[in-house]
Gaussian input, Z-matrix of N, CA and C with variables (Angstrom, degrees):
# hf/3-21g

backbone

0 1
 N
 C     1     B1
 C     2     B2     1     A1
 N     3     B3     2     A2     1     D1
 C     4     B4     3     A3     2     D2
 C     5     B5     4     A4     3     D3
 N     6     B6     5     A5     4     D4
 C     7     B7     6     A6     5     D5
 C     8     B8     7     A7     6     D6
 N     9     B9     8     A8     7     D7
 C    10    B10     9     A9     8     D8
 C    11    B11    10    A10     9     D9
 N    12    B12    11    A11    10    D10
 C    13    B13    12    A12    11    D11
 C    14    B14    13    A13    12    D12
 N    15    B15    14    A14    13    D13
 C    16    B16    15    A15    14    D14
 C    17    B17    16    A16    15    D15
 N    18    B18    17    A17    16    D16
 C    19    B19    18    A18    17    D17
 C    20    B20    19    A19    18    D18
 N    21    B21    20    A20    19    D19
 C    22    B22    21    A21    20    D20
 C    23    B23    22    A22    21    D21
 N    24    B24    23    A23    22    D22
 C    25    B25    24    A24    23    D23
 C    26    B26    25    A25    24    D24
 N    27    B27    26    A26    25    D25
 C    28    B28    27    A27    26    D26
 C    29    B29    28    A28    27    D27
 N    30    B30    29    A29    28    D28
 C    31    B31    30    A30    29    D29
 C    32    B32    31    A31    30    D30
 N    33    B33    32    A32    31    D31
 C    34    B34    33    A33    32    D32
 C    35    B35    34    A34    33    D33
 N    36    B36    35    A35    34    D34
 C    37    B37    36    A36    35    D35
 C    38    B38    37    A37    36    D36
 N    39    B39    38    A38    37    D37
 C    40    B40    39    A39    38    D38
 C    41    B41    40    A40    39    D39
 N    42    B42    41    A41    40    D40
 C    43    B43    42    A42    41    D41
 C    44    B44    43    A43    42    D42
 N    45    B45    44    A44    43    D43
 C    46    B46    45    A45    44    D44
 C    47    B47    46    A46    45    D45
 N    48    B48    47    A47    46    D46
 C    49    B49    48    A48    47    D47
 C    50    B50    49    A49    48    D48
 N    51    B51    50    A50    49    D49
 C    52    B52    51    A51    50    D50
 C    53    B53    52    A52    51    D51
 N    54    B54    53    A53    52    D52
 C    55    B55    54    A54    53    D53
 C    56    B56    55    A55    54    D54
 N    57    B57    56    A56    55    D55
 C    58    B58    57    A57    56    D56
 C    59    B59    58    A58    57    D57
 N    60    B60    59    A59    58    D58
 C    61    B61    60    A60    59    D59
 C    62    B62    61    A61    60    D60
 N    63    B63    62    A62    61    D61
 C    64    B64    63    A63    62    D62
 C    65    B65    64    A64    63    D63
 N    66    B66    65    A65    64    D64
 C    67    B67    66    A66    65    D65
 C    68    B68    67    A67    66    D66
 N    69    B69    68    A68    67    D67
 C    70    B70    69    A69    68    D68
 C    71    B71    70    A70    69    D69
 N    72    B72    71    A71    70    D70
 C    73    B73    72    A72    71    D71
 C    74    B74    73    A73    72    D72
 N    75    B75    74    A74    73    D73
 C    76    B76    75    A75    74    D74
 C    77    B77    76    A76    75    D75
 N    78    B78    77    A77    76    D76
 C    79    B79    78    A78    77    D77
 C    80    B80    79    A79    78    D78
 N    81    B81    80    A80    79    D79
 C    82    B82    81    A81    80    D80
 C    83    B83    82    A82    81    D81
 N    84    B84    83    A83    82    D82
 C    85    B85    84    A84    83    D83
 C    86    B86    85    A85    84    D84
 N    87    B87    86    A86    85    D85
 C    88    B88    87    A87    86    D86
 C    89    B89    88    A88    87    D87
 N    90    B90    89    A89    88    D88
 C    91    B91    90    A90    89    D89
 C    92    B92    91    A91    90    D90
 N    93    B93    92    A92    91    D91
 C    94    B94    93    A93    92    D92
 C    95    B95    94    A94    93    D93
 N    96    B96    95    A95    94    D94
 C    97    B97    96    A96    95    D95
 C    98    B98    97    A97    96    D96
 N    99    B99    98    A98    97    D97
 C   100   B100    99    A99    98    D98
 C   101   B101   100   A100    99    D99
 N   102   B102   101   A101   100   D100
 C   103   B103   102   A102   101   D101
 C   104   B104   103   A103   102   D102
 N   105   B105   104   A104   103   D103
 C   106   B106   105   A105   104   D104
 C   107   B107   106   A106   105   D105
 N   108   B108   107   A107   106   D106
 C   109   B109   108   A108   107   D107
 C   110   B110   109   A109   108   D108
 N   111   B111   110   A110   109   D109
 C   112   B112   111   A111   110   D110
 C   113   B113   112   A112   111   D111
 N   114   B114   113   A113   112   D112
 C   115   B115   114   A114   113   D113
 C   116   B116   115   A115   114   D114
 N   117   B117   116   A116   115   D115
 C   118   B118   117   A117   116   D116
 C   119   B119   118   A118   117   D117
 N   120   B120   119   A119   118   D118
 C   121   B121   120   A120   119   D119
 C   122   B122   121   A121   120   D120
 N   123   B123   122   A122   121   D121
 C   124   B124   123   A123   122   D122
 C   125   B125   124   A124   123   D123
 N   126   B126   125   A125   124   D124
 C   127   B127   126   A126   125   D125
 C   128   B128   127   A127   126   D126
 N   129   B129   128   A128   127   D127
 C   130   B130   129   A129   128   D128
 C   131   B131   130   A130   129   D129
 N   132   B132   131   A131   130   D130
 C   133   B133   132   A132   131   D131
 C   134   B134   133   A133   132   D132
 N   135   B135   134   A134   133   D133
 C   136   B136   135   A135   134   D134
 C   137   B137   136   A136   135   D135
 N   138   B138   137   A137   136   D136
 C   139   B139   138   A138   137   D137
 C   140   B140   139   A139   138   D138
 N   141   B141   140   A140   139   D139
 C   142   B142   141   A141   140   D140
 C   143   B143   142   A142   141   D141
 N   144   B144   143   A143   142   D142
 C   145   B145   144   A144   143   D143
 C   146   B146   145   A145   144   D144
 N   147   B147   146   A146   145   D145
 C   148   B148   147   A147   146   D146
 C   149   B149   148   A148   147   D147
 N   150   B150   149   A149   148   D148
 C   151   B151   150   A150   149   D149
 C   152   B152   151   A151   150   D150
 N   153   B153   152   A152   151   D151
 C   154   B154   153   A153   152   D152
 C   155   B155   154   A154   153   D153
 N   156   B156   155   A155   154   D154
 C   157   B157   156   A156   155   D155
 C   158   B158   157   A157   156   D156
 N   159   B159   158   A158   157   D157
 C   160   B160   159   A159   158   D158
 C   161   B161   160   A160   159   D159
 N   162   B162   161   A161   160   D160
 C   163   B163   162   A162   161   D161
 C   164   B164   163   A163   162   D162
 N   165   B165   164   A164   163   D163
 C   166   B166   165   A165   164   D164
 C   167   B167   166   A166   165   D165
 N   168   B168   167   A167   166   D166
 C   169   B169   168   A168   167   D167
 C   170   B170   169   A169   168   D168
 N   171   B171   170   A170   169   D169
 C   172   B172   171   A171   170   D170
 C   173   B173   172   A172   171   D171
 N   174   B174   173   A173   172   D172
 C   175   B175   174   A174   173   D173
 C   176   B176   175   A175   174   D174
 N   177   B177   176   A176   175   D175
 C   178   B178   177   A177   176   D176
 C   179   B179   178   A178   177   D177
 N   180   B180   179   A179   178   D178
 C   181   B181   180   A180   179   D179
 C   182   B182   181   A181   180   D180
 N   183   B183   182   A182   181   D181
 C   184   B184   183   A183   182   D182
 C   185   B185   184   A184   183   D183
 N   186   B186   185   A185   184   D184
 C   187   B187   186   A186   185   D185
 C   188   B188   187   A187   186   D186
 N   189   B189   188   A188   187   D187
 C   190   B190   189   A189   188   D188
 C   191   B191   190   A190   189   D189
 N   192   B192   191   A191   190   D190
 C   193   B193   192   A192   191   D191
 C   194   B194   193   A193   192   D192
 N   195   B195   194   A194   193   D193
 C   196   B196   195   A195   194   D194
 C   197   B197   196   A196   195   D195

   B1=1.4553
   B2=1.5235
   B3=1.3002
   B4=1.4505
   B5=1.5261
   B6=1.3015
   B7=1.4646
   B8=1.5171
   B9=1.3350
   B10=1.4620
   B11=1.5255
   B12=1.3229
   B13=1.4601
   B14=1.5199
   B15=1.3118
   B16=1.4621
   B17=1.5261
   B18=1.3236
   B19=1.4638
   B20=1.5282
   B21=1.3177
   B22=1.4647
   B23=1.5244
   B24=1.3085
   B25=1.4608
   B26=1.5241
   B27=1.3208
   B28=1.4649
   B29=1.5310
   B30=1.3489
   B31=1.4683
   B32=1.5234
   B33=1.3081
   B34=1.4626
   B35=1.5237
   B36=1.3164
   B37=1.4666
   B38=1.5232
   B39=1.3221
   B40=1.4634
   B41=1.5191
   B42=1.3236
   B43=1.4643
   B44=1.5237
   B45=1.3117
   B46=1.4616
   B47=1.5275
   B48=1.3210
   B49=1.4589
   B50=1.5114
   B51=1.3314
   B52=1.4563
   B53=1.5245
   B54=1.3119
   B55=1.4565
   B56=1.5310
   B57=1.3220
   B58=1.4701
   B59=1.5317
   B60=1.3153
   B61=1.4598
   B62=1.5267
   B63=1.3178
   B64=1.4584
   B65=1.5245
   B66=1.3010
   B67=1.4617
   B68=1.5261
   B69=1.3328
   B70=1.4578
   B71=1.5173
   B72=1.2918
   B73=1.4543
   B74=1.5226
   B75=1.3072
   B76=1.4694
   B77=1.5014
   B78=1.2653
   B79=1.4607
   B80=1.5201
   B81=1.3161
   B82=1.4567
   B83=1.5189
   B84=1.3089
   B85=1.4593
   B86=1.5220
   B87=1.3200
   B88=1.4654
   B89=1.5265
   B90=1.3160
   B91=1.4564
   B92=1.5213
   B93=1.3212
   B94=1.4691
   B95=1.5233
   B96=1.3294
   B97=1.4640
   B98=1.5268
   B99=1.3097
   B100=1.4581
   B101=1.5166
   B102=1.3403
   B103=1.4729
   B104=1.5276
   B105=1.3243
   B106=1.4629
   B107=1.5311
   B108=1.3226
   B109=1.4585
   B110=1.5241
   B111=1.3184
   B112=1.4687
   B113=1.5266
   B114=1.3271
   B115=1.4636
   B116=1.5276
   B117=1.3304
   B118=1.4647
   B119=1.5303
   B120=1.3150
   B121=1.4614
   B122=1.5187
   B123=1.3054
   B124=1.4616
   B125=1.5210
   B126=1.3172
   B127=1.4629
   B128=1.5236
   B129=1.3270
   B130=1.4652
   B131=1.5253
   B132=1.3245
   B133=1.4634
   B134=1.5238
   B135=1.3271
   B136=1.4571
   B137=1.5229
   B138=1.3226
   B139=1.4651
   B140=1.5180
   B141=1.3143
   B142=1.4626
   B143=1.5295
   B144=1.3119
   B145=1.4699
   B146=1.5235
   B147=1.3332
   B148=1.4619
   B149=1.5233
   B150=1.3230
   B151=1.4598
   B152=1.5178
   B153=1.3278
   B154=1.4660
   B155=1.5192
   B156=1.3223
   B157=1.4693
   B158=1.5224
   B159=1.3245
   B160=1.4574
   B161=1.5261
   B162=1.3315
   B163=1.4697
   B164=1.5241
   B165=1.3165
   B166=1.4605
   B167=1.5267
   B168=1.3176
   B169=1.4597
   B170=1.5318
   B171=1.3295
   B172=1.4719
   B173=1.5282
   B174=1.2994
   B175=1.4643
   B176=1.5177
   B177=1.3315
   B178=1.4569
   B179=1.5082
   B180=1.3241
   B181=1.4547
   B182=1.5308
   B183=1.3044
   B184=1.4555
   B185=1.5149
   B186=1.3264
   B187=1.4647
   B188=1.5101
   B189=1.3012
   B190=1.4600
   B191=1.5214
   B192=1.3349
   B193=1.4557
   B194=1.5118
   B195=1.3104
   B196=1.4624
   B197=1.4933
   A1=108.98
   A2=116.34
   A3=119.98
   A4=110.96
   A5=114.48
   A6=119.56
   A7=112.17
   A8=117.42
   A9=118.08
   A10=111.63
   A11=117.09
   A12=119.35
   A13=111.84
   A14=117.28
   A15=120.05
   A16=111.27
   A17=116.83
   A18=120.27
   A19=111.42
   A20=117.47
   A21=119.53
   A22=112.38
   A23=117.27
   A24=120.32
   A25=112.80
   A26=117.14
   A27=120.73
   A28=111.78
   A29=120.48
   A30=118.46
   A31=112.95
   A32=116.61
   A33=120.26
   A34=111.07
   A35=116.07
   A36=120.55
   A37=110.51
   A38=117.48
   A39=119.28
   A40=112.95
   A41=117.48
   A42=118.73
   A43=110.87
   A44=116.99
   A45=119.13
   A46=113.36
   A47=117.28
   A48=120.12
   A49=113.95
   A50=116.27
   A51=119.60
   A52=113.11
   A53=118.48
   A54=120.86
   A55=113.18
   A56=120.51
   A57=117.92
   A58=113.26
   A59=117.72
   A60=120.69
   A61=112.58
   A62=117.70
   A63=121.08
   A64=111.95
   A65=117.99
   A66=122.52
   A67=110.03
   A68=113.89
   A69=120.40
   A70=107.98
   A71=115.50
   A72=119.99
   A73=110.87
   A74=116.60
   A75=119.50
   A76=109.88
   A77=121.36
   A78=129.83
   A79=111.18
   A80=115.41
   A81=120.99
   A82=108.86
   A83=116.80
   A84=122.00
   A85=107.01
   A86=115.94
   A87=122.44
   A88=111.66
   A89=116.54
   A90=122.10
   A91=114.58
   A92=117.01
   A93=121.48
   A94=110.09
   A95=117.07
   A96=117.95
   A97=109.46
   A98=116.51
   A99=120.56
   A100=113.04
   A101=117.64
   A102=117.97
   A103=112.08
   A104=117.95
   A105=120.03
   A106=110.55
   A107=116.36
   A108=120.49
   A109=110.18
   A110=117.75
   A111=122.81
   A112=110.80
   A113=116.53
   A114=120.46
   A115=111.41
   A116=117.81
   A117=120.70
   A118=110.90
   A119=116.46
   A120=120.95
   A121=111.18
   A122=117.15
   A123=119.94
   A124=112.72
   A125=117.95
   A126=119.59
   A127=109.51
   A128=116.43
   A129=120.28
   A130=111.20
   A131=117.66
   A132=120.53
   A133=112.58
   A134=117.46
   A135=120.34
   A136=110.56
   A137=116.72
   A138=120.11
   A139=111.12
   A140=116.91
   A141=120.80
   A142=110.19
   A143=116.88
   A144=121.25
   A145=110.62
   A146=117.23
   A147=119.83
   A148=111.32
   A149=117.52
   A150=120.57
   A151=111.84
   A152=116.68
   A153=121.20
   A154=110.25
   A155=116.26
   A156=119.59
   A157=110.77
   A158=117.41
   A159=121.08
   A160=110.95
   A161=116.29
   A162=120.00
   A163=111.96
   A164=118.12
   A165=121.31
   A166=113.83
   A167=117.01
   A168=120.59
   A169=109.70
   A170=117.33
   A171=119.88
   A172=113.38
   A173=119.56
   A174=121.61
   A175=112.09
   A176=118.17
   A177=121.49
   A178=112.49
   A179=118.70
   A180=122.37
   A181=112.66
   A182=118.76
   A183=121.32
   A184=113.24
   A185=118.20
   A186=121.05
   A187=114.09
   A188=119.45
   A189=121.85
   A190=111.19
   A191=114.37
   A192=119.02
   A193=108.79
   A194=116.06
   A195=119.55
   A196=111.67
   D1=131.88
   D2=-178.65
   D3=-71.90
   D4=149.11
   D5=-177.76
   D6=-66.88
   D7=-30.40
   D8=-178.85
   D9=-68.48
   D10=-26.06
   D11=178.18
   D12=-74.45
   D13=-18.01
   D14=174.82
   D15=-68.49
   D16=-21.17
   D17=176.36
   D18=-61.69
   D19=-27.62
   D20=179.94
   D21=-69.47
   D22=-17.12
   D23=176.90
   D24=-79.82
   D25=-21.08
   D26=-176.91
   D27=-59.63
   D28=-51.46
   D29=178.44
   D30=-62.27
   D31=-39.37
   D32=179.79
   D33=-60.56
   D34=-46.46
   D35=-178.23
   D36=-68.09
   D37=-42.88
   D38=-176.70
   D39=-72.23
   D40=-37.14
   D41=-179.79
   D42=-73.10
   D43=-51.71
   D44=-175.48
   D45=-87.85
   D46=-36.53
   D47=-176.40
   D48=-72.91
   D49=-37.17
   D50=-177.70
   D51=-95.41
   D52=-3.24
   D53=-178.05
   D54=-57.96
   D55=-40.82
   D56=177.11
   D57=-62.70
   D58=-26.17
   D59=-179.07
   D60=-83.38
   D61=-24.31
   D62=-178.52
   D63=-106.81
   D64=9.01
   D65=-177.32
   D66=-79.18
   D67=78.23
   D68=177.23
   D69=-148.92
   D70=159.90
   D71=-177.02
   D72=-87.47
   D73=-42.53
   D74=-179.04
   D75=-100.96
   D76=143.75
   D77=10.13
   D78=-82.29
   D79=156.52
   D80=173.35
   D81=-83.97
   D82=132.48
   D83=178.36
   D84=-122.46
   D85=121.14
   D86=-177.41
   D87=54.51
   D88=34.21
   D89=178.52
   D90=80.60
   D91=2.88
   D92=179.73
   D93=-107.66
   D94=147.02
   D95=170.09
   D96=-59.81
   D97=152.89
   D98=-171.70
   D99=-58.78
   D100=-41.76
   D101=-178.53
   D102=-67.41
   D103=-33.30
   D104=177.27
   D105=-71.05
   D106=-38.83
   D107=175.72
   D108=-62.74
   D109=-40.69
   D110=179.12
   D111=-58.89
   D112=-46.56
   D113=-179.96
   D114=-66.68
   D115=-41.46
   D116=179.00
   D117=-66.31
   D118=-40.16
   D119=178.67
   D120=-61.18
   D121=-47.77
   D122=-177.30
   D123=-75.73
   D124=-21.58
   D125=171.85
   D126=-66.02
   D127=-43.66
   D128=177.70
   D129=-69.32
   D130=-42.28
   D131=-179.32
   D132=-67.24
   D133=-26.99
   D134=175.74
   D135=-62.10
   D136=-40.63
   D137=176.88
   D138=-63.65
   D139=-39.84
   D140=178.77
   D141=-64.66
   D142=-44.56
   D143=-179.41
   D144=-63.88
   D145=-42.02
   D146=178.32
   D147=-65.86
   D148=-34.50
   D149=175.57
   D150=-65.48
   D151=-40.10
   D152=176.60
   D153=-64.12
   D154=-42.65
   D155=178.48
   D156=-62.43
   D157=-38.72
   D158=179.34
   D159=-64.02
   D160=-43.30
   D161=-179.50
   D162=-68.55
   D163=-33.38
   D164=-177.56
   D165=-83.94
   D166=-15.51
   D167=-176.56
   D168=-73.12
   D169=120.92
   D170=-178.22
   D171=-66.67
   D172=-20.99
   D173=178.80
   D174=-68.81
   D175=-19.80
   D176=179.13
   D177=-87.21
   D178=-2.48
   D179=-176.59
   D180=-102.66
   D181=9.97
   D182=-175.91
   D183=-62.94
   D184=-35.46
   D185=-176.15
   D186=-94.68
   D187=-1.03
   D188=-176.68
   D189=-77.94
   D190=146.37
   D191=173.27
   D192=-90.11
   D193=143.96
   D194=-178.90
   D195=-110.52

């Protein structure tokens, strides 16, 4: 298994694995309860991680000029 594919486990582990630890209302972050902010943050970061995986994947570089 390639190491870049292990990046796809990061959102899964942080959203579901750490949810019991961040399941609280206070502190409020950007006007949101902490657990809602946590989910919104990792939803956005999942897109960033998938974009990084796309750029690092050698199968996506077949048509590029060097």
